[in-house]
N, C-alpha and C positions, 0 to 999 in steps of 0.2 A: 911800625904797625905793620904795613904791609907784608914785613918781613915774616913776622908771626904770624899773621895770616895763612900766610902761604903754608910754612912749618906745619900749622894744626890742618890745613885740606890735608897736604902729604901723608900727615900719621894718619891720621884716619882714611885715606885711600889705601895706605898699605896695611892697616889694622884689618879693615876690610877684606883684600885680597889675600892678607894671613889667614885670618877667619875660614875663607872661604876655602883656600887652598888646604889647611889643616883638616879641616873637617873630611877632607877625601883620600889621606894617609893614615898608613900603619904606624902605633906609635912605635918610635924609635929609644926612646929613654925616660927615665923613671920619672920625669916630671909632665909625661902625657897620660892623660887620666881614663884612657878607655883600652879595658881589658880584653885581651884575645881569647876569643874561644871557638870554638865549631860554628858557631849562631852568629846572631850579630853580633856586633860588638854593643857593650855596655858601659856606659857613660858612670863613674864611681862620684855620683855628686859629694859625700862626703869628703873626700878625698881632696876634691875641687876647694870644696869650700873652707876646710884646714888651711891649704896652701896660700890661697888668694886674703884669708883672714893673716896667716903671717904677712903677707907684702901689703897688704892697708896697712897692719900698723906700721909700718918703715916710710909710709907714705903723711911726710910731716910737714907744714910749714916753717917748724921750726927747724927742721933739719933738709932743706932742698936738693944738698949735695948727692942724697938717695935714689934721687926719682929718678936719674936715668939709668941706674942699675936696676930697679923695682920696674921699670918700664921694660927693659930687655927681658926680664924674666917672664912677666906678662906676656909678653910677645910670645913666648917660649912655651907658654900652655895651651895644648889641644883643649877647645870651649866647645860645650854640646849648647843648642840652640835654647836651651833654658836659661844659661846663665850669659847669651853672648849680650843683652842689654850692660848688663853690671860689670862684666867684662869692657868693656867699650868704652864706658864711663872712668873703671878704674886707669885707663889706658891713656884718656884725654887727663883727669887729673895728672898723674905721673909726667906728662907733656908739660902741661902748664908749669907745675913746678920744675920741671926742667930750666924750661923758657926762666921763671924767675931765677932761677942757680945762675942762668948763663948770662941776664941781661939786668937782672934786679929792677925788671918792670913791674909796678903795682898793680897793674891788670892782669898780670898772667899769676900772680898770687891772689889776688880775689875771687881769679875764677876757679883756682885749683880749691881753694876756701870752701867757697860755693857746692863744687862737685861733689867733697869730701862731706861736706854737713848732708848735702842729699844722700851720700850712701850711707851714712851713720842712720838717717830717718828711716829710709827704703827698706833696706837691707840689714835689720840687725844683726844678725849673726853674722856682721862684718866685724862685727866688736864685742859679739859674746863672745867672754874666756871660759865661759864652762861648757862649751860646745866641743 
């Protein structure tokens, strides 16, 4: 249990460091959702929602093996302040599913399910297929 707690703390610290670091960088690949022009960079929230909706669909307690890849992809995305909380929660859910896939610890699975259910409720766009 202390190892899982330590892993979660390290992941949270890494996410916070990464989000802060990437907010100061110029996008270098197509997963970055900030467009460059001569004015201030503009974050494309529709592209972000579309990309993250696809990743959210892959986060499933029935298939926890994909969680590590989803987490990696989430960490590669540049995030605006508007989506920082939902993004953090998605990373935490993927980390919990990843922990479950490695250890079969039911507490990790329960935590992941709780986070995913809350995300579905609080951010309906994550599971809205019509957008």
